[in-house]
C-alpha positions as CSV (number, residue, x, y, z in Angstrom):
1,X,5.6,-0.7,7.4
2,X,8.5,1.5,8.6
3,X,12.1,0.8,7.4
4,X,15.3,2.2,7.9
5,X,18.3,2.6,5.5
6,X,21.2,0.5,7.0
7,X,24.7,1.7,6.9
8,X,27.7,-0.5,6.2
9,X,29.2,0.2,9.7
10,X,26.5,-1.8,11.6
11,X,26.7,0.3,14.5
12,X,30.2,-0.9,15.8
13,X,30.4,-3.7,13.2
14,X,28.5,-6.4,15.0
15,X,26.6,-8.0,12.0
16,X,25.5,-11.1,14.1
17,X,23.8,-8.9,16.6
18,X,22.0,-7.0,13.8
19,X,20.9,-10.2,12.2
20,X,19.5,-11.6,15.4
21,X,17.5,-8.4,16.1
22,X,16.6,-7.6,12.6
23,X,15.0,-8.8,9.5
24,X,17.2,-8.0,6.4
25,X,15.5,-7.8,3.0
26,X,17.3,-7.5,-0.1
27,X,16.3,-4.8,-2.5
28,X,18.6,-6.5,-5.3
29,X,17.8,-9.6,-6.9
30,X,17.8,-13.2,-6.1
31,X,21.1,-14.8,-5.0
32,X,22.9,-11.6,-3.8
33,X,24.1,-11.7,-0.3
34,X,22.2,-9.3,1.9
35,X,25.6,-8.4,3.7
36,X,27.4,-7.3,0.5
37,X,24.4,-5.2,-0.7
38,X,24.4,-1.6,0.4
39,X,20.7,-1.3,-0.8
40,X,19.0,-3.0,1.9
41,X,16.1,-2.3,4.4
42,X,16.3,-3.3,8.2
43,X,13.0,-4.1,9.9
44,X,13.5,-4.6,13.6
45,X,11.0,-6.3,16.1
46,X,10.0,-2.7,17.1
47,X,9.2,-1.9,13.7
48,X,7.0,-5.2,13.3
49,X,5.3,-4.5,16.6
50,X,4.6,-0.9,15.6
51,X,3.1,-2.0,12.4
52,X,0.9,-4.9,13.7
53,X,-0.5,-2.6,16.4
54,X,-1.4,0.1,13.8
55,X,-3.2,-2.5,11.7
56,X,-5.0,-3.8,14.8
57,X,-6.1,-0.3,15.9
58,X,-7.7,0.3,12.3
59,X,-9.4,-3.0,12.9
60,X,-7.4,-5.0,10.4
61,X,-6.7,-7.8,12.7
62,X,-6.7,-10.5,9.9
63,X,-4.5,-8.4,7.7
64,X,-2.0,-8.2,10.6
65,X,-1.7,-11.7,10.8
66,X,-1.4,-12.6,7.3
67,X,1.4,-10.0,6.9
68,X,3.4,-11.2,9.7
69,X,2.7,-14.8,10.8
70,X,5.4,-17.3,9.9
71,X,4.1,-20.2,7.7
72,X,4.6,-22.6,10.7
73,X,3.2,-19.9,13.4
74,X,2.2,-21.6,16.7
75,X,-0.9,-19.7,18.2
76,X,-1.6,-20.5,21.8
77,X,-5.0,-19.5,23.7
78,X,-5.3,-19.9,27.6
79,X,-8.4,-22.2,27.3
80,X,-8.9,-26.0,26.8
81,X,-10.2,-27.4,23.6
82,X,-9.5,-27.9,19.9
83,X,-8.3,-24.2,19.6
84,X,-6.0,-24.1,22.5
85,X,-2.9,-24.6,20.3
86,X,-2.9,-24.1,16.6
87,X,0.1,-24.7,14.3
88,X,0.5,-23.2,10.8
89,X,-0.7,-19.9,9.1
90,X,-3.8,-21.7,7.7
91,X,-4.8,-23.0,11.2
92,X,-4.3,-19.5,12.8
93,X,-6.4,-17.8,10.0
94,X,-9.2,-20.3,10.5
95,X,-9.1,-19.8,14.2
96,X,-9.3,-15.9,13.4
97,X,-12.3,-16.5,11.1
98,X,-14.0,-18.6,13.7
99,X,-13.5,-16.0,16.4
100,X,-14.7,-13.2,14.1
101,X,-17.9,-15.2,13.0
102,X,-18.7,-16.1,16.7
103,X,-18.5,-12.6,18.2
104,X,-20.0,-9.1,17.4
105,X,-17.5,-6.3,18.6
106,X,-19.0,-3.1,19.8
107,X,-15.7,-1.4,20.5
108,X,-12.0,-2.2,20.8
109,X,-8.9,-0.7,22.2
110,X,-5.2,-1.8,21.4
111,X,-2.4,-0.9,23.6
112,X,1.4,-1.1,23.0
113,X,3.5,-2.5,21.7
114,X,5.9,-3.3,24.5
115,X,9.1,-4.7,23.1
116,X,12.0,-6.7,24.6
117,X,14.4,-8.4,22.3
118,X,12.7,-10.5,19.7
119,X,9.2,-10.4,21.7
120,X,6.6,-7.8,22.1
121,X,3.4,-7.6,24.1
122,X,0.0,-6.1,22.9
123,X,-2.9,-5.5,25.2
124,X,-6.5,-5.9,23.6
125,X,-9.7,-4.7,25.4
126,X,-13.0,-5.4,23.7
127,X,-16.7,-4.9,24.3
128,X,-18.4,-7.8,22.6
129,X,-21.3,-10.1,22.4
130,X,-20.9,-13.9,22.0
131,X,-23.3,-14.5,19.1
132,X,-24.2,-18.1,20.4
133,X,-25.3,-16.9,23.7
134,X,-26.1,-13.2,23.3
135,X,-24.1,-12.6,26.2
136,X,-22.2,-9.2,26.2
137,X,-18.9,-9.2,27.8
138,X,-15.9,-7.1,28.3
139,X,-12.6,-9.0,27.1
140,X,-9.2,-7.9,28.5
141,X,-6.3,-9.9,26.9
142,X,-2.6,-9.6,26.2
143,X,-0.8,-11.1,23.3
144,X,2.8,-12.1,23.8
145,X,4.4,-12.3,20.2
146,X,7.8,-13.8,19.4
147,X,9.6,-12.7,16.1
148,X,12.0,-15.0,14.3
149,X,13.4,-14.2,10.9
150,X,11.2,-11.3,10.6
151,X,7.9,-13.1,11.2
152,X,5.8,-14.0,14.1
153,X,6.8,-17.7,15.0
154,X,4.7,-17.8,18.1
155,X,1.8,-15.9,19.6
156,X,0.3,-16.6,23.0
157,X,-2.8,-15.0,24.6
158,X,-3.5,-14.3,28.2
159,X,-6.7,-13.4,29.7
160,X,-7.7,-10.9,32.5
161,X,-10.5,-10.7,34.8
């Protein structure tokens, strides 16, 4: 995870704008105000997106989710059924475990991230076999992630041909 030391001038003094774009984590103890603490780390949506992509490129999809999902994350798939919408970190984890158990991945590519404000997009291309049917397919999918308070509050997946 990359972080930057924040200065007290806040690039023009707009603390609210910085707070809306960045996760501010205190290095000091509990109960101290992050705004009055000169020793703080700022993690932007870009930083979160870069780290998530790096983890996924390394094949650490589950670790990426565990690190960045909000406790009440909403995960939305572009398909009907029980897993079309899952709410909560535990449900998202279960969906990921089901997916990993149901597929054999032969190769994968991860592209991005492409960031706009509090959202970013990542493209996933995989050559995989569905274990239940033995069918080998090429999957092309885009994930749209929304970041709130330094965590992924929503992930939405879109499938290509």
